[in-house]
C-alpha positions in Angstrom: 114.8 -92.2 199.4 114.6 -91.4 195.5 111.7 -93.1 193.9 112.6 -94.3 190.2 109.2 -95.4 188.4 109.5 -97.8 185.1 106.5 -96.9 183.0 105.0 -99.1 180.2 101.4 -99.4 178.6 100.2 -102.4 181.0 102.7 -102.3 183.7 103.9 -106.2 183.1 106.2 -107.5 181.1 108.6 -104.6 179.8 108.6 -102.7 182.7 109.3 -105.5 184.7 112.6 -106.1 183.0 113.9 -102.7 182.9 112.9 -102.7 187.0 115.4 -105.6 187.2 118.0 -103.7 185.3 117.7 -100.5 186.9 118.2 -102.0 190.5 121.5 -104.2 189.1 122.8 -100.9 187.3 122.0 -99.3 190.3 124.2 -101.8 192.6 126.8 -101.2 190.1 126.6 -97.2 190.9 126.6 -97.8 194.6 123.4 -95.8 194.9 120.0 -96.5 196.1 116.6 -95.9 195.3 113.3 -97.4 195.5 112.6 -98.9 192.2 108.8 -99.9 190.9 107.0 -100.5 188.0 103.5 -99.5 186.8 101.1 -99.1 184.1 100.5 -95.7 182.0 97.2 -94.8 183.6 98.8 -95.3 187.4 101.9 -93.7 186.4 100.1 -90.2 186.0 98.9 -90.3 189.8 102.2 -91.7 191.1 104.6 -89.6 193.2 108.7 -90.5 191.8 111.8 -88.8 191.7 112.3 -90.3 187.9 110.5 -91.7 185.4 111.8 -94.3 182.5 109.5 -95.7 179.6 109.8 -96.0 176.1 109.6 -92.9 174.1 105.9 -93.1 173.4 104.9 -93.5 176.9 107.1 -90.5 177.8 105.1 -88.3 175.6 101.9 -89.0 177.6 103.7 -88.4 180.8 104.7 -85.2 180.0 102.6 -83.1 182.6 104.3 -85.7 185.4 105.9 -83.5 187.8 108.9 -85.7 187.6 111.5 -86.1 185.2 110.5 -88.3 182.4 113.0 -90.1 180.3 112.1 -92.1 177.3 114.1 -94.8 175.5 113.9 -95.6 172.0 115.3 -99.1 173.3 114.1 -100.3 176.7 116.9 -102.7 176.9 119.7 -100.0 176.3 121.2 -100.3 179.7 124.2 -97.7 178.7 121.7 -95.2 178.5 119.6 -96.4 181.6 122.9 -96.2 183.5 123.7 -92.3 181.9 120.4 -91.3 183.2 120.7 -92.8 186.5 124.0 -91.6 187.1 123.4 -87.8 186.1 119.9 -87.8 188.0 120.0 -89.7 191.4 
């Protein structure tokens, strides 16, 4: 099963909200994936098939083996849906 990792600076509020939105969007798309959230430091050593974060965090994850998608607005569910539909 594919793993989607949601990353924010502290791994608390914003990444948890995005995780809930990603789970809803995956259900709408009829796709399955493991979805978790974490902080920037932990994300650097975590395995994932896809990473979603804010643009500033995405820049700091540039060396990660998984594709990293930065969002200018973490609540842009339309953009999140497009990312998931094209990459899972």
